[in-house]
N, C-alpha and C positions, 0 to 999 in steps of 0.2 A: 456398667458392665460392657466389656469390649467384645465385639463380634468376631466371627471367623476371619482370619487373615490380618488381624490387627494386633499390635504389640505396643507396649509403652516404651518410650524412650528411656535411655539409661538414667537421665536426670529426673525422670518423672514428670516433666513439664510438657511432654508432647505425645503424639501418637503416630505410629507408623502404620501405613495401609498398604498391603501388598496384593498385587494382581499380576500374575505372570511375570514376576520379577521387577515390576515397577513399584517404587516405594515413595510415599509422601509422608513427611514428618513435619508436624507443626509444633513449635515450642515457643515459650516466652523467655527471651534473654534480656539482659540489661539494655539492649538497644530496642526492644519491642518484640512484636510477634514476627516470627521467622519460619519460612518454609524451606525444607530440604527435600530434593528429589534425587532418588537413587534408582539404579538399574542393577539387578543382581547384588553383588557385594560392594559395588562401586557407587560412590556419591557422584552424581552427574552435575547437579546445580545446588549450591550450598548458600544459604543466607538470603533467600528471597523475602524482602520486606513486604508485609501485608498491612493493609489498613486504608482508611480514607478519611476525608475531612467532612464533617457535618456542620454546615455553617462555618463558624470560626473554631470549631472543636476538632482537633486532630485525634483520630482514633487509631489504636494499634501501638501506642507508645508504651503504656504501662497498665494493661488491663488485667482484671481478675477473671480467670476462666471459671465459669459457673456451671457449665454442663457440656457433655460430650455425648452425641448419639451416633450410631452407625447403622447403616442398612446396606443391602446388596441391591443394586438396580439392575434388573434384567429386562430386556425388551427386544422386540422384533420390529423392523421397519422395511419398507420397500423403496428402492431407488428406481425412478423411471429413466433417469439418465445419469451420466457421470462415469467415474473410473471403474465402477463395478455395479452394474444394474441388477435388479433382482432383490430377493429377500435376504436380510442380514440379521443375525442375532448378536447381542453383545451382553457382556456383564461387567458392571463397574462397582467398585467399592466407594461408598460415600460416607464421609464423616462430617457432622455439623458441630463446629466448635463455637459455643456460645460464651461471649465475654460481656462483662460489665465494666464500663470505663466512664468516669465523670458523670455517673447517673444514666448513661446511655447503655442499653442492651443491644449488642450487635453480634453478627455471626459471620464466620468464615466457613463456607460450604466447600468441601474439597472432594473431587472425584478423581479416581485413578482408573485407567484402562490399561490394556496391554502395551500401549506405546505413548502414554502421556498422562499428564496430570492437569487438572483445571481447578480454578478457585473462583468463586463469586461471593459477593457480600450481600447481607440481608439485615433488615431492621424489623425484627418480629413483633415489637411492641409499640411501634411508632403510632402516635395519635395524630391525625390530620396529615399535613404535608410538611416536608422539610426540604433543604437544598443540599445536595452534595456539591462541594466546591472544589474537590480534588480527589484523585485516586492515587494512593501512595504505593501501589504495587511496584516493586522495584527489583529488577534482575541484575545481579553482578555477572560480569564476564571475566573468565580467568585470563591472566596474562598469557600471550602466545596463541590465543584463539583467533579464528579467521571468520569473517562474516560476509554474507551476501545480502545487500541492502538496497533500498529504494528511498531516495530523498522524498520526504512526504509532501504530497499535494492531495486535495480531497478527491481527485478522480484517478490517482494512482497511475499516471502515465509518464512519469520520469523513468529514465533507464535504470535497470538493476545492474549492480556491479559488485565486485569482490573487494574487500578491504580488510587488512589486519587490524585487530582490536587496538594495537598500539597507534595506528594511523587513523582511527575512526574520529571524524571531526565532531565537535559538539553541534547539536542540531536535532531536528525532527526526522524521524524515519517511519516509513509506512509498514504496515503489516502485509504478509508475514515476514518475519525477520529470522534469518537462518544463521546459526553459529556452529562451526565445528569445534567441539570441545577437545576432542583427541582423535586418534586415528579411527576409532570405531563409534564414537558417540557424537551425535548431533542434537541440537536444540532448535526447534522452530517455535516462535512465539506468535500467537494470533488470538482471535476472539471467536466465540460462538454463542448462539442463542440470543441474538439481539432482536428487539422490536421497538415499537414507538414509545415504550416506557423509558428508554435509555438514549444517551448520545453514544456515538462511536468513539473510538480511541485510537491513538497511535503512540509511538515511543519517542522519548527524548533521551539523548545520550549526553551525560556530563560526568563520565567516569563510571556510571551504571545506567542501565536502561530503565527509564521511568515511564509507567503508563500515564498518558496525558489525555485528558478528555477534550472532545471537540468543542463543547460548550464550557464557558466559564462557571456556570452553575446549572445543575440538572435537578429539577423538581421531582421528588419521589414521594411515594406512599408506602404504607406498611407492606412488608414482604421483601422479596428479592429486589435489590436496587442497582445491580450492575449485571452486564452479561458475564459469561465465563471468560476468564483470562486463561488461555490455553498454552501449555508447555508440552509440545510434542517432543519426545526423546527417543532416540534409537539410531539405527544405521540409516543411510540414505534410502536403501531399498525398503526398509520398514516405513519410513516417513512417506515415501511416494505412494505406497499401497494403502496407507492408513485411512480409515473412515471416522477417526475420533471426533473431528469437527462436526460431522453429520450426526454422530451418536449423541453428542451433547445438546443438539438442537431439539426444540419441542416436537412432539409427535404431530403428524398430519391429522387434520380432521377426518373422521371416519369416511366421509363422502369422497375424500381425496386419496384414500388408501389404494383404491383401485382405479386411479385416473388413467384409464387406458387410451384416452384421447391425447395424452401427451406422447408425442411421436418424435423421438430423437432421430438424427439423420444428418444429411448433407444438403447445403443450400447453394444455389446460384445467387449472385449478388452483383448488380451492374454498376453501382456507384463508383467503385474504386477505379475501374477501367474506363468509365464513361460518365463523367461527373453529373451531367444533367439528364441522364437517361431515365431517371425515375418518373419523368413527365411524358415518356414516350411509350405508348402501348405497343407499337410494333416491335420495339427493341425488347420489351419484357416478354413478349410472346416468343421471340427468338431465344431468349435465355431459357424459357420453359422448355422449348423444343430440344435444346441440347442437353439440359439437365435431365429431362425424361429419357433421352437416348442413353445417358450415363447411368440411369437408374436411380438418380437422386430423388430426394423426398420433398424439397422445399424451394421456394423462391422468396427472397427478401427484396421488397421495393423500398428503396430509401427515399430521401427527401425529394419532393417534386411531384409525387402522385396526386392524382386528382380524382375526387369521388365519382365523377361522371363515368369513368371507365373502369374503376376498380371492380365492380361486379363482373364486367366483361372478362378481365384477366383472371379473376377467380374461377369463372366458368371454363375458360380456355384451359387453364392449368389442371382443373379437376378432371378433364378428360384424359389426362396422362397420369393421374394419381399424385400430382404435385400440389402441395398446399402453399398458400400465399400469406406472407407476413408483411405488415406495414410499419414504417418508421413514423415516430412522432416525438414531440418535445414534452418533457414532463410538465411544464407549466400549462400546456394545453389540456392536461388531465388533472387540474388542480382545483376543481370545484365540483359540487354534485351535478351541475348542468353539463360541465365538460365530460364528466365520467360517462354520461349517457352515450357519448360517441363510441365507447367500447361495445356497448350492446348493439349499436347500429352497425358497426363493422362486423361484428360477429354474425349479425342477421344476413349479411351478404355472403357469408361462408369464409370470411377471413379466419385464419387459424391462429394467428399470433401477432404480437406487437414488439417492436424494438423501441424502447423508450430511452431518450437521450438527455444529457446535460443536467443531471441532478446535482453533481459536483458539490456535495455537502455531506457531512457526518453528523449534523445537528439532530437533536431530538425531534424537532419539528419536521425535518426531512424524513426521518424514520417513521413518523406518523404517516406521512404521505406514502411511504413504501407500504405500510400496513394496509392502507386503503386500496392501493393498486393490486396488492397481492390477494386481498380478500375478493375484490370485484372480478379480477381475471380468473381466479379459481371458480367463482360462481358461474361465469359465462362460458368457461371452457376454452380460454385463450392462453396459449403459451406466451412466455414473457422473456425477453432478452434485454437486460439493463446495460445501457452504455453511459459513459460519463459518470460512472457509478462507483460505489463502494466495492471492496472485495467480498467474496462470499463469506458468510458466517453461518452456514448450516441450512439455508433455506431449501436446498435440494431435498432435504427430508420433510420439512414442514410444509413447503408449497412446491410440489413436484412439477408444476407448470413452469417454474423458473428454469429455463434450459440454457441460460448464458449470462455472463457478466463480461463487460470490457475490463476496466481496472487494470489495463496493461498498455504499454506502448506497442501497438501493433502496426499492421501494414498500412493503416491510413496515414502514418507519418511520412511515408514516401510521397504522398499526395501533397501535404501541406508544408512539409519541411524537408526540402531536398538535402539541405546541409545537416540534417539530423537523421539520416537514414539509419535503419536498424543494423546493429552489429551482430555478428555471430556470437560474441561473448554474451551480449544481452539475451539472445535467444536461449543460449545453453543454460543460463541460470534459471529460467522460468519453470521447468519441470521439477526443479528442487525447492521452489519457493512458492510463487503465485499459484501454480496449477495444483499443488498439494491440497489447497483449501477449497477448490471448487472449479467449476466450469469457467473456461477462459476464452472469450471470443476475440482472439488475436487476428482473425481473418487471414489465415496462412496461404501459402503457396502463391507468392506474387512473382511469377516469372518475368513479367514485364515491368518491374519496378526500375525507375530511373535511379542510377547511382547505387544500385544493389552491389554488395561485395560478397554475399553468400553464394555458394554454388547451387546449381539446379537441383542436385540431390538433396542438399540441405533444405531447400524450399519444399521439395516433395516430402521429405522426412517429417517436416512440421505437421503434416496431415495426421500423423500418428502421435508424435511427441507432444503436441498441443491438444489437450482434450476440451471439448465443448459439447454440450448436449446437442446443439445443432451447429455443425461447423460450416461457417460462411466463407466460401473460398473467394479470395480477393480478385483474382484475375478474370479477364473476359472468358466466357465459356469457349470461345474459339481459340484461345491461347492453349487450352487443354486439349481440345479436339485436334489441334495441329501437332501435338506431341504424342505420338501413339502409345509409347510405353507409360508415360505419365497418365494419359487418359484411361489406359487400362487399369492402372493401379487405383485411380480415383473412382472408377466404376466399381471395382471390386471391394474398395474400402467399406468396412461394415458400418451400418448406421448407429450401432450401439455397442457397448463393451460389457462383457461378463466379468472381466478380470484385468487388472493392470500390474505389470511387474517391471521393475527396473533391472535390466540385464547388466548394464555397465555404465560407468561414467562418474563425473565429478563436476561440480558447478564451475570450475575453472577450465575444463578441458573439453568434455563431450558428454552427451547423454544418449543412451541407447534404451528405448522404452518399448516394451511389448504389450500389446493389448489383444485380449482373446475375444473372439466372437464364435460361439459354437465350438467346432473342433479345429478352427483355424486361428492362427496368431498373425497379427499384423505388427511389424517391427518398423520403427523409425529411428534413424540415427542422425544426429546433428553434432558438428564439431567446430571448434574455434582454434585457430592457429594454422601451422604449416601443414602441407599435404603429408599424408601418412596412411598407414594401414591400421584399421581398427578390427580387433577380434570380437566376434559376436557369439558369446556362449549360449547355446540353446539347451543345455543339459537340464535346466530346471523346468523347462516348459515343453520339450519335445524330445523324442528319441533320436539316436544317431542315424536313423534311416529316413528321418522326416525330409520331405521335399521342400526346397526353398527357391523362391523366385525373387531376384534382386534387381532394383533399378538404381543406378549410381549417378554420379554427377554429370556424366555425359548423356544421361537419359536413354541409355541402351540397357537391355535386360540380359541378365545371366542367370544360370541355375547352379544350385549347390545341393548338397546333402548333409544334414545335421549342422553343427556349429561351423561357422565360416569366417573367413577373413575378407574384408572389403576395403579397397583403396578409396580414399576420399581426398578430394582436392583441398586447397587452402580454404578454410571456412566452409568445408563441404559437408556432405552427408549422403544418406541413401534411404530407400524404403524397400521393404520386403514383405512377402507373404510366406508363411510356414504352414504346411498342411501335412497330415499324416500320410505316410507312404500308402499308395494304392488308392487314395481318394482323389476326387476331382479338385484341382487347384483353382481353376477359374469358374466362377459361378454367377457372374453378373448377367443381368437381363435388362434390356430396354423396357420401359414401361409401355404397355399396350395403349392404343388410342381407342377410347370408348365412345359410345353413342350418347349424346346429351338427352336429358329428359324432355318430354313435350312441355313447351311453355310458349305462350304468345308474347311477343316482344313488348307490346304496349296495350294496356287496357285502360279504359276510362271508367271512373267511378260514377255511380248514380247520385242523384241529388241527396239521398240519405247516407252517402259515404260508403255504400257497399258495392262490391264488385264480385261477379261469379267468374271463377277460373276453372278450367278444365285441365287436368293433368293425366299422366299415364296411370294405369292401375297400380296402387300400392305406393306411388310417389308421395313425398312428404312436403309440406310447406313450412317455410320459416319466414314469418312476417316481420316487418320492422317493429322496434320497440313501441309498445302501446297499442299496436294493431292486434286484431284477432283473426284467426283462420279456423273456420268451422267445416269439417268434412261433412258434406251432404250425401254423397254417394262414394263408390270406390274411386271415381274420377272427378267428382265435382266438389268445389269448395266455395264457401261464402266468406269473402274477406271483407272486413269492416275496418276502414281507415279512421284514424283519430287525428283531428286538428290539421287536416290537409287543406291548405289555402288554395284558391283558384289558380290553375296553372302549374301548381307544384306537384311533385311526385314522390312516391315511395317505392322502394325496390322489394319485391317479394321473391324469395328464393325457393325454387323447386328442386328437391334433391332426392336421390335414391342411392343405394349402396354402390360403391364403385371399386376401384382397384386398391389393394393394400390398406383397406379400412378407411379410405378417403371417400366421402360422398362425392358423386358426380352431380354437378348442379347446372341449372339454367335460371334465368331471371326474367321476371315480368315487371315492367315499370308501370305502376298504377298511377294515372294522372287525374287530378281533379280538373274538370273542364274550365276553360276561361269564361268568366262572366262578363256581362256588359260593362263597357267603360274603357279606360286606357291602361295598358300594362307596359311597364318598362321592360324591354327584352332582356336587359342585364339582370333583372330580378328573377327571370324564369330559368328553370334548370335546362342545361344542355342534355340531350340524350346521347350525343357523341361529339367528339372533337378530334381534330388533328392540328398540330401546331409545331412549327420548326424549332422553336426555342422555349421550352417550358410550357406550362398550361396557358390556355386563353384566359386573360385577366379580365375581371369585372370592374368597371368604373376606375380603371387605371390603365396606363400604357403597358405593353408587353414586358418591358424591362429586359431581364436576362432570363436564365434557365430556371430560377427558383420561383416558387409560388409567391404571389403578392410582393414582388420586388420591383414593380413598375412605379412610375411617377404619375403626375396628373396627365390626363388625356389633353394633349396640346398639339394643334395643327396650325402651321403658319402663324404662330404666335397667339392663337386664340385657344382658350382653355375651356374644356367641356367637363361637366360634372358626371354625366352618365355615359355608359357605352361599353364597348369590348375592345381590349388591346390584343392584337394578334401579330404573329410573325409568319408570313407566307413562306413555303406553302402551308395554307391553313384551311380548315373547314370547322364551322360551328353549326351544329344541327339542333333544331328546336321542333317541338311538337305543338302545332296549333289546333289540330283536331277538326279542322273545317269550320271553326267558329269565328275566326277573325274576318274583318273586312278590308283593313288597310294596314300597311306597314310604312311608317315614315322614319326618316333619319337622314344621316349624311355619312360620308366616308372620306378619309384622307390619310396621308402619311404622317406619323407622329414625328414631332420635332426631335425626338431622341435618335433618329436614324436618317439616313440619306437614301437616295435611289428611287425607283419607281416600282409600281405594282399594278397588276391587272386584277380587278375585283369583279365579283358577280353575286347576284342574289338568285337562288334557284327555288322554285315552288313545285314540290313533288317531282323534283328532277328536271323541271322545265325552267330555262334561263329566262328571268323577267327583268333583269337589270344587269348592265355591265358598265364598267368605267376604267380608265387608265388614270391612276393617281400618281403624283410625284411630290417629293419633299419640297417644302416651301410654298406649295400651292394650297389655296383655300379648299375646304371640304367640298365635295360634290353631293348636293342634296338629292333626295329621292322621295317619292310618294307613290307607293305601289299597291295595286289591287291584289289582295291575297284571299279573296272570297272563295270558300270551299277548300282551301289549301290545308292539307293535313301536316306536311313536313316542310319546314323552312330551312334553307341551308345558306349560310354566308361563306363565300369562298374567296380566298386571296392567293394569288400566284406571283412569283417574281417576274419582273420585266427588266432584263438586263442583268449585269453581273453583280450589282450592289444589292444588299439585303435591306429591304424597306419594311419597317414595322407599320402595319395598317391599323388605324383606329376607326371603328364603326361607332358613331356617336349619336346621341339623342334618339336612340331607337325606341319607337313606341308602337305597340300592337294595339290597333283600334278594333273594339268589338261593339258594333252599333246596334245589334239586334239581340233578342234573347237567344240563348243557346238552341241551335237546331236539334231535331231529333233524328236526323239522318244517320 
């Protein structure tokens, strides 16, 4: 029996499924199982081949259809970020076509929605496991069509470009793939609903577009065996606003439906403008200050951060309602032991992670994604995937995923000056890549070397490109020094209620409007010669709406209702549209709050317990494995687990702050040093300053990246243990009054030239100084540190040349049982 909205095909071999004018017809022809997609009375795509290979058996060639079922799929979901946040309802028609072929029962499951059709395959009776060796879904393109494509690589960072079908070269192309079928109809091919049961796919053109699996074989079990192969159809405006990819994805777990801790917004990011700044606490604090003045929500610290001071920057940022995110590499989160780092970072108050360099579509890598998605959801960490796949609906299933790279973005100005981004590449993105989900292209790169886009184009990207958290590329001072741009970026909404394409074409320009409350933010980007672009506001605002516009000269103008805006060559603009009579500008700087009460350092007792006193009602967040028991309104008993002598754990004290962000402070709980000898490079620093990257342990300073030094070598002599520094530098350690002597030596590493002045300070008192120079042997020392609580190693330049200083063979001697002082 056929359900509502279904009709048999004229030849009786297929079924048509109608939803709001979209039709999907599956039939068995002499060539095999074929899908036809229509809109209204017109056929949009005809003759899509369906089927796959199971081992050596190709399915879909000459099957017998044994069953057909239909159901209506209705559901509601909530998006925490994306092109349209909030609650969404949808209705799909679903038909399940069951076939028997060569003794194998298989299914083609078809969904239709208002702007698309999707199909996936299942093996409902499979016993045990089998291997899918090919997906034979093949989409023909009509002669005369035009496409906007990306040459495939697993991290999706080649340029996108337009090409006529007649000129489309044989080869592999990445998703999503956009085709203009005629003046009004477009087809966008992508995937949805992927997880670790599957491998990803791309397309291969050889006269037709063939779905191609990333793995040669994919092991499957009974049930669904592929993700959705999605065919979005409609006008460009319909595609840009569509949520079909998210609708097809699995629902979020009940505990994630109200994930209010997911906070979309805007982020300051120092890496692009100052490559090694991730290792510099003072520079990160400056980025926090300017971001908070602009009202932004986040700070991303890229490579080079060091756990010694991450709690300090988290606390500093929290006083202004700014949340901190940390960069990491996927392989550093690739085991159960590695994954514990996520819980540790979260215990400091870190809000999210940027994970990089996955660069694979394999089933194994998707299993890794499953693990990260599940663990980050459990811990309440937002996630931004870089070096990643394109979105496939995770914004619905895992709302903490607030961004993916999978685009050639502003970082290419840093690494590849001869491959600077073109305006034409940018203009294609809102019609392709950004349709399927958040796109962390790190826009608004005013300071890019070799940039050909206009300043208005760069500013317009802040709206045209959507990401759950938009990480702005340039130095915060570059924005602050451009008043109109700074004002726009301060006003820019942190999240969007609605997205509308006002005008444009992938070959010429894109004008995108995004609504936040009663205001619309409009971004326009163009490619080609200077000209005037008409911006129609009739669909989003009345004729008396007030409009504030910033163009390519970064000066502002005002208009009422629909307007014309001049753009320079490869230029653009940004604008705010507000109802007449309302306040146009509403930004506020974030207030500076008072931190919670917290002692900086506390020592644990012999049984591993520590009593901490906080303000009334404050909360404690202990490290993973530790416990914190509230004894009174202000007193806590903290119990450490597995804390070795001299090591520390960071306990976070938090209370409610601005904009839902807890304001925090930290206590470092340290296990006292025990009798014996302790290598200083094994002990945690409680603070450091270093001119070039972090202070390195048991290697020279090297460059600005962590762990990039070589062996510690002074005047040709190599040392196994010590600290590599780049003056001006300071490394601070807690001795707690329990040590007797500090022995070691200091000199200039052979990787550098020049001289330095060095000193050892005990509780602020200088107890050793030396002038060291390249090529000279180390200067040894044996220092009395009896009763000293804080030890500081300092290095300063001596002359114009920068010398890297090695502190070697550093041993803390504890000769007596711990004192009770």
